[in-house]
C-alpha positions as MATLAB code, in Angstrom:
seq = 'MGDTLKKSNNVEKFDIILVGYGIAARCLLREFAKSDYFSKKKILVVYNDDVFPPCSLNTTSIVCRSGVQKGISDLGDFIFDSYEEAISFYESHPECHEQGLQHSLTDQSPKGREDFIRRFGHCDSLNTLGDLSLSESFEGVSFKAYFIDPSKCLSALEQAYIEKLDVTIKKLTCREVLKKEGHLQLDCGCESFVTNKVIIASGAYSKFFQNNLKQESLTKSKFVSGSYIVFDDCDFGNKSFVLANRHYNLIYRRRSRQIMIGGSTVKEDLLCASVSELKSQYNFFRDLLKGDLVLPAFESGTIKTGLRHKGQKRRPFFGELEKGPFGNIYSMTGLYKNGFTFPFLGAKAISKLIQE';
ca = [
      -8.833  -24.210   23.431;
      -7.952  -25.923   20.156;
      -7.120  -24.350   16.839;
     -10.315  -25.576   15.164;
     -13.526  -24.314   16.760;
     -16.804  -26.227   16.823;
     -20.122  -25.000   15.433;
     -22.414  -22.849   17.577;
     -26.176  -22.404   17.319;
     -25.861  -18.626   17.742;
     -22.952  -17.459   15.634;
     -20.821  -18.993   12.921;
     -17.323  -19.957   13.964;
     -14.118  -19.725   11.960;
     -10.522  -20.736   12.590;
      -9.214  -17.389   11.313;
     -10.975  -14.080   10.615;
      -9.300  -11.493    8.424;
     -10.505   -7.865    8.542;
      -9.875   -6.112    5.213;
      -9.513   -7.236    1.616;
      -6.906   -5.008    0.000;
      -3.357   -5.918   -0.921;
      -2.336   -6.698    2.692;
      -5.124   -9.249    3.199;
      -4.573  -10.842   -0.204;
      -0.826  -11.187    0.363;
      -1.641  -12.962    3.633;
      -4.031  -15.376    1.931;
      -1.510  -16.010   -0.851;
       1.078  -16.881    1.787;
      -1.385  -19.136    3.636;
      -1.999  -21.063    0.407;
       1.667  -22.126    0.380;
       1.317  -24.082    3.643;
      -0.566  -27.296    4.430;
      -1.249  -25.844    7.886;
      -3.912  -23.507    6.473;
      -5.383  -25.865    3.880;
      -8.033  -27.231    6.262;
      -8.642  -24.020    8.178;
     -11.965  -22.274    7.845;
     -11.192  -18.626    7.028;
     -13.536  -15.626    6.966;
     -12.753  -12.288    5.275;
     -14.903   -9.258    6.138;
     -14.591   -5.919    4.385;
     -16.705   -3.015    3.153;
     -15.138   -0.835    0.469;
     -18.202    1.441    0.455;
     -17.597    2.464    4.061;
     -13.790    2.166    4.051;
     -12.485    2.980    0.517;
      -9.328    0.881    0.022;
      -6.063    2.706   -0.453;
      -5.006   -0.222   -2.674;
      -7.268    1.157   -5.422;
      -6.693    4.850   -4.679;
      -2.965    5.236   -5.134;
      -0.451    5.944   -7.897;
       1.123    2.537   -7.050;
       4.734    3.090   -8.109;
       7.328    0.648   -6.756;
      10.896    1.965   -6.726;
      13.760    1.155   -4.363;
      15.279    4.637   -4.910;
      18.799    3.588   -3.967;
      17.899    2.142   -0.528;
      20.589   -0.258    0.719;
      20.670   -2.847    3.508;
      22.614   -2.437    6.733;
      22.035    1.298    7.264;
      18.790    1.297    9.259;
      16.035   -1.118   10.247;
      13.559    0.812    8.095;
      15.953    0.593    5.143;
      16.218   -3.165    5.697;
      12.409   -3.456    5.686;
      12.217   -1.470    2.452;
      15.009   -3.449    0.764;
      13.814   -6.931    1.788;
      10.156   -6.268    0.995;
      11.099   -4.776   -2.382;
      12.990   -7.946   -3.289;
      10.080  -10.109   -2.124;
       7.516   -8.073   -4.066;
       9.540   -7.885   -7.267;
       9.760  -11.674   -7.436;
       5.950  -11.677   -7.606;
       5.666   -8.827  -10.111;
       8.301  -10.294  -12.408;
       6.294  -13.521  -12.589;
       3.070  -11.595  -13.319;
       3.865   -9.180  -16.171;
       0.169   -8.405  -16.621;
       0.284   -6.567  -13.271;
       2.877   -3.976  -14.176;
       4.975   -2.119  -16.697;
       8.500   -0.842  -16.186;
      10.162    2.519  -16.640;
      12.417    4.996  -14.860;
      11.861    7.246  -11.881;
      13.814   10.501  -12.158;
      14.294   12.135   -8.750;
      15.119   15.857   -8.998;
      17.637   17.673   -6.825;
      16.489   20.491   -4.605;
      17.367   23.840   -6.196;
      18.819   25.331   -2.999;
      22.548   24.818   -2.200;
      21.765   22.961    1.032;
      19.090   20.893   -0.705;
      21.527   19.862   -3.410;
      24.134   18.977   -0.788;
      21.632   16.835    1.130;
      20.558   15.160   -2.108;
      24.134   14.169   -2.992;
      24.714   12.967    0.559;
      21.683   10.707    0.256;
      22.223    9.349   -3.260;
      26.003    9.747   -3.622;
      25.802   11.705   -6.883;
      23.549   13.568   -9.279;
      23.393   13.386  -13.058;
      22.199   15.553  -15.901;
      18.722   14.431  -16.975;
      17.787   15.356  -20.530;
      15.080   12.793  -21.377;
      11.735   11.686  -19.967;
      10.869    8.285  -21.356;
      11.624    8.770  -25.023;
      10.979   12.546  -24.949;
      13.987   14.849  -25.351;
      14.019   17.915  -23.105;
      15.072   21.358  -24.283;
      16.642   22.004  -20.875;
      18.308   19.371  -18.702;
      17.725   18.867  -14.967;
      19.871   17.496  -12.167;
      18.888   14.299  -10.430;
      19.224   10.530  -10.360;
      17.280    7.796  -12.155;
      16.087    4.430  -10.850;
      14.211    1.470  -12.261;
      10.531    1.635  -11.354;
       7.539   -0.686  -11.570;
       4.188    0.872  -12.486;
       1.682   -1.420  -10.772;
      -1.863   -1.868  -12.039;
      -3.702   -2.195   -8.682;
      -6.774   -4.029   -9.987;
      -4.752   -6.580  -11.934;
      -2.370   -7.027   -8.988;
      -5.251   -7.767   -6.588;
      -6.762  -10.174   -9.096;
      -3.460  -12.044   -9.582;
      -3.021  -12.366   -5.820;
      -6.556  -13.737   -5.477;
      -5.921  -16.385   -8.118;
      -3.051  -17.722   -5.999;
      -5.355  -18.863   -3.159;
      -9.009  -18.846   -4.187;
      -8.998  -22.554   -5.168;
      -6.597  -23.674   -2.422;
      -8.151  -22.302    0.760;
     -11.542  -22.595    2.431;
     -12.290  -18.860    2.337;
     -15.636  -17.133    2.874;
     -15.701  -13.481    1.807;
     -18.431  -11.218    3.187;
     -19.058   -7.550    2.480;
     -19.716   -6.382    6.033;
     -18.545   -3.550    8.254;
     -16.520   -4.767   11.220;
     -17.567   -2.589   14.136;
     -15.508   -4.084   16.928;
     -13.341   -7.014   17.969;
     -14.672   -8.193   21.342;
     -12.515  -10.214   23.728;
     -14.643  -12.881   25.381;
     -13.698  -15.729   27.707;
     -12.313  -18.458   25.483;
     -12.842  -16.708   22.151;
     -12.908  -13.517   20.097;
     -16.137  -12.164   18.688;
     -16.335   -9.977   15.597;
     -19.289   -7.574   15.765;
     -20.525   -6.742   12.241;
     -23.895   -5.317   13.247;
     -26.419   -7.687   11.699;
     -24.000  -10.615   11.987;
     -21.417  -11.774   14.501;
     -18.668  -14.356   14.178;
     -16.518  -16.246   16.648;
     -12.883  -17.277   16.307;
      -9.650  -17.539   18.265;
      -7.491  -15.791   15.639;
      -8.192  -12.347   14.180;
      -5.905  -10.566   11.720;
      -6.465   -6.854   11.162;
      -5.286   -5.854    7.693;
      -7.474   -2.860    6.957;
      -4.874   -0.170    6.289;
      -5.481    3.246    7.828;
      -8.817    2.056    9.216;
      -6.948   -0.275   11.585;
      -6.814    2.744   13.928;
     -10.531    2.374   14.528;
      -9.817   -0.754   16.585;
      -7.298    0.896   18.906;
      -9.844    1.734   21.607;
     -10.001   -1.874   22.729;
      -6.601   -2.982   21.399;
      -4.024   -1.036   23.377;
      -0.940   -1.532   21.252;
       1.757    1.034   20.509;
       1.837    0.318   16.777;
      -1.791    1.487   16.551;
      -1.951    4.245   19.159;
       1.141    6.033   17.767;
       0.209    5.600   14.108;
      -1.719    8.132   12.046;
      -3.662    8.688    8.852;
      -1.900   10.346    5.926;
      -3.963   11.497    2.985;
      -2.548   11.122   -0.505;
      -4.255   12.902   -3.397;
      -3.542   12.964   -7.115;
      -5.137   14.186  -10.309;
      -5.501   11.855  -13.311;
      -5.590   12.898  -16.973;
      -6.733   10.288  -19.509;
      -5.905    9.845  -23.203;
      -2.400   11.295  -22.939;
       0.334   10.302  -25.378;
       3.830   11.175  -24.192;
       5.739    8.408  -25.884;
       6.266    4.678  -25.590;
       8.022    4.601  -22.216;
       6.519    5.106  -18.777;
       8.301    7.485  -16.419;
       8.117    9.291  -13.073;
       9.400   12.791  -12.426;
       9.755   13.032   -8.640;
      10.097   16.309   -6.766;
      10.332   15.632   -3.031;
       6.885   14.448   -1.845;
       5.004   14.671   -5.101;
       5.340   13.203   -8.574;
       4.373   13.489  -12.199;
       3.737    9.982  -13.554;
       3.176    8.882  -17.136;
       1.701    5.410  -17.644;
       2.201    4.314  -21.226;
      -0.119    1.311  -21.090;
      -3.151    3.222  -19.822;
      -2.111    6.526  -21.454;
      -2.543    8.438  -18.212;
      -0.742   11.312  -16.540;
      -0.947   11.456  -12.731;
       0.235   14.337  -10.551;
       0.190   14.301   -6.750;
       1.507   12.865   -3.507;
       1.153   13.324    0.257;
      -1.073   16.224    1.236;
      -1.409   18.570    4.181;
      -4.783   17.158    5.301;
      -3.303   14.214    7.152;
      -6.507   12.642    8.440;
      -9.113   13.548    5.832;
     -10.321   11.542    2.871;
     -10.533   14.647    0.708;
      -8.198   16.457   -1.648;
      -6.581   19.863   -1.292;
      -7.388   21.207   -4.758;
      -5.199   24.282   -4.278;
      -2.253   22.066   -3.325;
      -2.747   19.837   -6.372;
      -3.020   22.931   -8.581;
       0.288   24.180   -7.148;
       1.960   20.850   -7.990;
       0.424   20.915  -11.476;
       1.783   24.426  -12.053;
       5.258   23.379  -10.838;
       5.554   20.579  -13.401;
       3.947   22.645  -16.163;
       6.475   25.435  -15.648;
       9.392   23.025  -15.196;
       8.813   21.288  -18.518;
       8.410   24.549  -20.470;
       6.449   23.136  -23.351;
       8.393   19.877  -23.789;
       5.393   18.120  -22.259;
       2.138   20.067  -22.585;
      -0.228   19.058  -19.808;
      -4.001   18.893  -20.328;
      -6.029   21.649  -18.658;
      -6.205   21.159  -14.895;
     -10.019   21.245  -15.013;
     -10.095   18.203  -17.308;
      -8.536   15.887  -14.699;
     -10.159   13.571  -12.140;
      -9.021   13.929   -8.525;
      -8.617   10.819   -6.356;
      -7.626   10.426   -2.696;
      -6.527    7.481   -0.563;
      -5.848    7.232    3.169;
      -2.522    5.647    4.035;
      -1.404    4.400    7.439;
       1.857    5.792    8.788;
       3.409    3.836   11.650;
       5.605    5.192   14.420;
       8.827    6.500   12.832;
       7.502    5.171    9.486;
       8.017    1.572   10.673;
       5.488   -1.024    9.591;
       4.091   -3.537   12.069;
       3.710   -7.212   11.162;
       2.902   -9.273   14.207;
       0.828  -10.093   17.254;
      -1.108   -7.247   18.851;
      -2.494   -9.158   21.782;
      -2.679  -12.664   23.236;
      -4.888  -13.984   26.007;
      -7.466  -16.579   27.026;
      -9.643  -15.277   24.174;
      -7.053  -16.135   21.521;
      -4.646  -14.175   19.334;
      -4.987  -10.847   17.518;
      -2.512  -10.073   14.736;
      -2.088   -7.053   12.532;
      -0.322   -5.778    9.425;
      -0.255   -1.984    9.673;
       1.828    1.093    8.880;
       2.398    0.254    5.202;
       2.348    3.987    4.311;
       4.275    4.636    1.063;
       5.282    0.992    0.655;
       1.831   -0.491    0.270;
       2.770   -2.551   -2.788;
       5.915   -4.066   -1.249;
       5.638   -4.290    2.571;
       2.666   -6.724    2.536;
       4.705   -9.445    0.803;
       7.213   -9.460    3.672;
       4.563   -8.914    6.341;
       2.557  -11.894    5.104;
       5.522  -14.202    5.664;
       6.048  -12.890    9.197;
       2.419  -13.309   10.273;
       2.033  -16.716    8.609;
       5.078  -17.936   10.531;
       3.754  -16.545   13.845;
       0.385  -18.263   13.460;
       2.007  -21.619   12.794;
       4.360  -21.476   15.808;
];
């Protein structure tokens, strides 16, 4: 079985089929465009944002290394290396982001404060948010953060490959990846396609393929819902900032003049928001700031939710799921809270595997 498949009278054949068209898929295509190997490959992308709303466009999209260092754990190494890889892209595309500080607050309990210092090595007195002075200081640490504009990021990634690769993009729902003798068949209901290389890069929805792809990275992964409330037309100064309290944040985006409040929620497998939980987070930040930053009424905000994909022990998976006489199945999954950094590293890994 060769890399390039011949035409069939029944179904259209492609060299590579990519399932999904969010940041993971676009990072893969951007990486493919760097290599002559893929320049003559016929590539199909199938996705359906109406059926599977992309997390790429339903997230607060903050990139911050938060003091993570190399050499402590394999997950820390993933986070560090992918951050460096992603930042090289963002720095060369200033239209995709703005910069500011993320202020991570200490836990108020004695043990929480002790654990915080053990993790970060110190804590400081925080008396400003962006260019706003606070009447009462807080304890915590501050880190450089990138405030990614998801739509502009996806567009910039697309520009890197759209003229360099032979890519067909179809808005279809992939129902199943079927393993046939000598090939793989993608069942999209009204249409089917044949290939010998499939890459699944569909975020949390990758779990839907686990019934016929028995691989630990899928079977031991899970959905995690992330909800946040957005307030428009807010003016809290000329500097963007994040105020982080454990698993949820208050974010001010200067460029779009938005306040966002939210984070991971208790409904781990539902694409719906816990309004009471968001209201609790809203009240926490409102009370914490004590009038220094007056939030709009909760009822005036718009609530958004995205499903993230959490891998086993928070580890991402970039690699080959299965190999056989039908061909090769690859996947980029488990991006979880690092959806705007992990794909840049994962794309390199999968591109290298395909070319071996």
